Residue, then its C-alpha position, 0 to 999 in steps of 0.5 A: x612487567x605485568x600489564x595494569x588490569x583494566x576492567x571492561x565496561x559492560x554495555x549498559x541498557x538504554x534508558x527510556x529517554x535514550x530510546x525516545x531519542x533514538x526513535x526521534x532520529x529514526x522518525x526524523x530520517x524517515x520524514x526527511x526521506x519523504x521530504x526529499x522525494x516530495x521535493x523532487x516530485x514538486x520540482x518535476x511538476x510537468x512530468x508528475x501531472x501530465x504523465x502520472x496524475x492526469x494520465x488515467x484521464x486520457x484515452x491513450x493511457x496504458x490500461x485503456x489501450x490494453x483493455x481495447x486490445x483485449x476487446x478486439x481479440x474477442x471481436x468487440x470494440x466495447x472496451x475501446x474508448x475514443x473520448x473520456x467524456x469529461x473535463x477537469x477544472x480548477x474552481x478555486x484560486x489556490x486550487x492548482x497550487x494546493x493540489x501540487x503540494x498534496x500530490x508532491x507529498x503523496x508521491x513522496x510518501x509512496x516513493x520513500x515508503x520502503x526507506x521510511x519503513x526500514x528506519x522504523x524497523x531498525x528501531x523495532x528490530x533490536x527489541x525482538x528476541x533472537x528467534x523473532x528476528x530470525x523469523x522476521x528476516x526479509x520483512x522490509x523487502x516483503x512489505x516494500x514489494x507488497x506496497x508497490x504491487x498494491x500501488x500499481x494495482x490501484x493505479x493501472x487497474x482499479x483507478x482507470x476503470x473507476x474513473x472511466x465508469x464515473x466519467x461515462x455515467x450520466x443521469x441525463x444527456x444534458x448534464x456535462x461532467x466537469x470535475x474539479x481537480x481536487x475531486x479527480x486527485x482525491x479519487x485517484x490517490x485514495x484508490x491507489x493508497x487504499x490498495x497499497x496498504x490493503x496489500x500488506x494483509x499477509x505481512x500483518x497476518x504474519x505478525x499477528x500469528x507470531x504474537x498468538x492473536x490469530x490462528x489459521x483455523x480461526x481465519x478458515x472459520x471466519x472466511x465467509x465473514x472476511x468476504x463480507x468485510x472485504x466487500x464492505x471495505x471495497x464498497x467504501x474505498x471505491x466509487x459507487x459501482x459494482x465493477x470497481x468493488x469486485x476489482x478490488x475485492x478479488x485480490x483481497x480475497x486471494x491475499x486472504x487465502x495467501x495469508x491463511x497459508x502464511x499463518x499455517x506455515x508459521x504454526x508448523x514451524x513453531x510446533x516443530x521448534x517446540x517439539x525439538x525443544x521438548x525432545x532435547x529437554 
């Protein structure tokens, strides 16, 4: 006996409203992960503030100990700090509670960034062409690694040196440095997050090259202009001292050079693929 014919339903394309609904759930999951990590950071108040946030304000911080050892290796104690020369105070009634909430939110964003980016990438990736999906494999991994490296660089290199410089700077010995808690946290978090996001330069260049918006030749041509822009950006996001500006500008220039190589490799692969297609046709 013949089986009844059943017509297979073709997969239907999602409507605009369906896309919005899917995007909404991706955003909700991303924000949910940030909220979870922020809640954990909020509950771990003692560890977060004593061992993470306030650590660069003490002389036993890892970066200061390494700097001291480097100085002693060259026979100098100039990089060893016996005291920081400042105190942190909270001058507002709700200052500590507000900073507790702010720090928890920032740590939630930093910790959940890989997952949150993965959720957004899951929404964007199906809309790419097969070749684009193939070329963008590992995007979440590289974005997460660069973000973490930038965050660590800002926390262990740029922030300690900037804080130490500002703490020891005096226009007159009679003036005591007593910083507000919000000022200290704002400086620390701004430097760390700025470094984290600026370390994404190679990934941004990758997608801009794939989109045909920039070329390695253009990046080489405007290398000097890029140096000036990087120095300006470094001056904006760092405290007003030359050391911090140089510290954040040097890795950015290295990342710019690495981005040129990334752009060159993409161009070579695209030209090779186009030549193969032309030879086949």
